[in-house]
N, C-alpha and C positions, 0 to 999 in steps of 0.2 A: 051563568053556569052554576050548577048546583054544587054543593060540597062534595057529593059523591063523585061528580065528574072531575073536579079538581084533584081529588085523591087518586082517581084512576089515571089521570094524566101524569101525576107525579110518579106513580108506580111505573108507568110506561117509560118515562124518561130515565128512571133509575135502572130499569131493565135494559134499556138501550145502551146507557153508559156502561153498565156492567158487561154487556156483550162486547161492546167496542174495546173495553179495557182487556177483557179476557182474550179477545182476538189478537190485540196488540202484543200482549205478553206471550201468547202462543207463537206468534210470528217471530218475536225476538228470541224466544227459546229455541225455536227451530233454526233461526239464523245463526245463533251461537253454536248450535249443534253442527250445522253445516260448516261453519268456520273451523270448529274443532276437528271435524272429519277431514277438512282440507289440509289443516296443519299436520295431522297424523299421516295422511297420505303423502304429503310433501316430504316429511321426515323419512318415511319408509323409502320413498323414491330416491331421495338424496343419499340415503344410507346404502342402497343397492347400486346406485349409479354415481360413482366418484367423479366421472367426467362431467356430469351435470352440476354436481356440487362445485367443482373447480371453475366451471364456466360462470356459475352464479357469483362465486367469490371474486372472480376477475372483473366481472361487470360492476359489482358493488364497489370494489376497490377503485376501478376506473372512474366511477361516478363521484366517489368521495374525493379522489385526487383532483378531478376537474373542478369540483366545488372549492377545494382548498386553493387551487391555482388561481381561480377567478377572484377569490378573496384576497390573496397575497400579491398577485401580479407577477409571481415567479413561476416559470415553467418547471414542473418537477421532473426529476430523472432518478427514479429509485435505484437504477442499476449503477449509478455513479460510484457507490461505495465499493463496488467490485474493482474499480480502477485505482483505489487509494492504496498507497504503500504505507500501511500503518497497522499497529497492533497494540494491545494493552500490555505494557511492560510487566504488570503484575501477574500476567499469565505465563511469563517465561520462567524457565528454571532459574534458580537463584544465581548461578554463575553468569548466565546471560543477562539477567536483570541488573546485576551489579555493573556490568560493562555498559549496558544501555544508559542507565541513569548517569554514570560518570561521564560518558561521552557527551550526553545531552547538556550537562552542566558546563563542561569545558569548552565545547564548540558552540554553545548557545543555540542548540537545535531542539525542536520538540521531541520529547522522549517517545512518543507513539511511532513516528516514522523510523526513529532509531531502533526501536524494538523490532520492527519488521526486518530492518537491514541486519541487525545482530543475529536474529534467528536464521536469516538466509546465509550469512557468513558461516555460521556453525554447520548448517546443512551442507553447503557447497564445500566447506573446508574438509568435512569428513570424506566426501567423495573424492576430492583432489589430494587428500592426505597432506593438507596444509593446516597449520595452526590457525583457527579463525581469528585470533587476536592479531596475528601477523597480517591477515587480509584487512582487518579494520585499521591497523596501523598504516598500511599503504594508503588506504582511503583518506585517513586523517591528514597525512602529509601531502597527498596529491590534490585534494579538493576541499579539505576541511568540511567534508560531508555536504558539499553543494552539488546536487545531481545535475545542475545545468551549467557547471563550470566549463570553460573552454579556454585553452591557451592560445597564444599567438601563432603557434605552429599547427594547430588543429587537434590537439589532444582534448578529448571530451568526456564529460560525465564524472561520476564518483571516483573512478580509478584512472581517469585521464588516459583512456585508451586512444591510440591513434586510429581513428575510425577509418580513414582512407586506406591505411596499411592493412587493417584487419577487417575490411568490409566483408570478406568471406565468412567470418565468424558470426556476422549478424544476419546472414541469409535465413537461418532457421528461426530467427526472431521477427521476421517480417521486413527487414531492410535496415539501412544505416540510421534512420531516425530512432531506432530502438536503443541507440547509444545513450539517449536521455531518459530511458526507463531505468530507474535505479537498480532493480534486480537484474535486468538484462546486462547492464554495464558491469555489475559486480561479477556475474558469471563469466562474461567474456574476459574481464580483467584478470580473474583468477586463472583462467585458461592460459593467458599470456604469461602471467607470473609463474605458473607451474612449468611452462616450457623454458622460461629463463633460468629458473633454479636448476632444472634438469641439465641444461646446457652448461651452466657454470659449475655445478657440482657442490654448491653451497648457497645458503640463503644470502649472505652478503654479496657474493659474486652475482647471484641471480638478480639482486636489486640493482646492481650496476648495469646489467643487461637491460633491465626493465626501464631504467632512466636513459638508456642510450649512451652510456659512458664506459662500456666494457673495454674499449680500446683507447680510452683517453687517460691522461695522467691522473685526473681527479674527477670525481662525480659531484663536486660542489658540496659535499657533506650530506648528500641525499641518503645513502645507505645508513649513515650514522644516525640521522634523524628518525628514519623508519625503525631502526633497531631499538632506539631509545624509547620511542612510543610503544613499540612492541613489548618491551620490558615492563613499562608502566601498566599497560592493559592486561598483561599476564598476571601482575600482582593484584590488580583490581578484580579480575575474574576469580581469584582465590579468596576474595573477601578482605584483602588488606586495604585499609583506608589510606588514600593518597590525597594530598592537597590538589585542588583544581586551580591551575594557572591558565587563564585564557590566552591562547597564542595570538600574536599580532599578525593577522593575515597579510600576506604579500604574494606577489606573483613569483612562483618558483622559477618560471620561465626566464625571469629577469636575471637569475643567478645560475642558470643551467650551465653544465660543463661546456667549456669552449676549448677546442683544440689549439695547441700553440701555433703561433704564426711561423711559417717556414716557407722556403721557396717551393714552387709547385712540384718540382721534380722530387723533393724530399718529403713533401707532406703526405702523411698517411691518410688516405681517403676514409671517410666515415663508412662503416660497414652498411651494406644494403639491408641487413636484417636487424638494424637497431630498432628496437620496438617501441620505446616510450620516451618522449620528451614532454614533461607534464607541466601542470599549471600552478596550483595554489599550494602554499605552505602554511 
């Protein structure tokens, strides 16, 4: 092959390679342009169709959740947080936060669920025209803030409501098992306490009704305990620092009021409307 032929071949190869490169870059350019147009179209579509955007987000979230579940071995349940009775104590008004932190320390309960209960007590107390710190004091003496407490006679939950006696009050909450939902038990307990105080005409008398000792010589010191804790919580709510002394938990049912022994003919029967015989102190 002559020198001129080799030169022509080299030129041809350069031309061929240049054409191929130019075509490749043109294709890539057009491809990026198409991708850009697709992205713009997608953004416009999602902007005008919120339903499509929501579906896309849900599918993406489901895919990511499934990937995370596969990696961790734990079945996720994003809606579980809605069942939690908890709140940030720092988000409460100062008065409520003071009460929540103090109770948490005294009764060795996490402040987050206490914050939710304190906020609920203040809200329900306003509706029932009862001091929320009185409601919390009843809870303290009744269950030491254990939402799953149950006495030997069937008093259940935070406020140790006699579920069988007050089953009608749980109908609107889905049934008797709602007695172990902290907020539901609080609301029902406040309703019972409100009735007791109205019947007795005083807080102390109402507490005697609440514990089922209205017609007994003694309530076993129940009203005195509640009123003492009520006084302490009222001071804490006002910002007065009080020392925290952890109570020694014991079954209040073991020291419940007992009617004096008497012959059957002379014994005063316990009233049918005795409302509460509770559990923990």
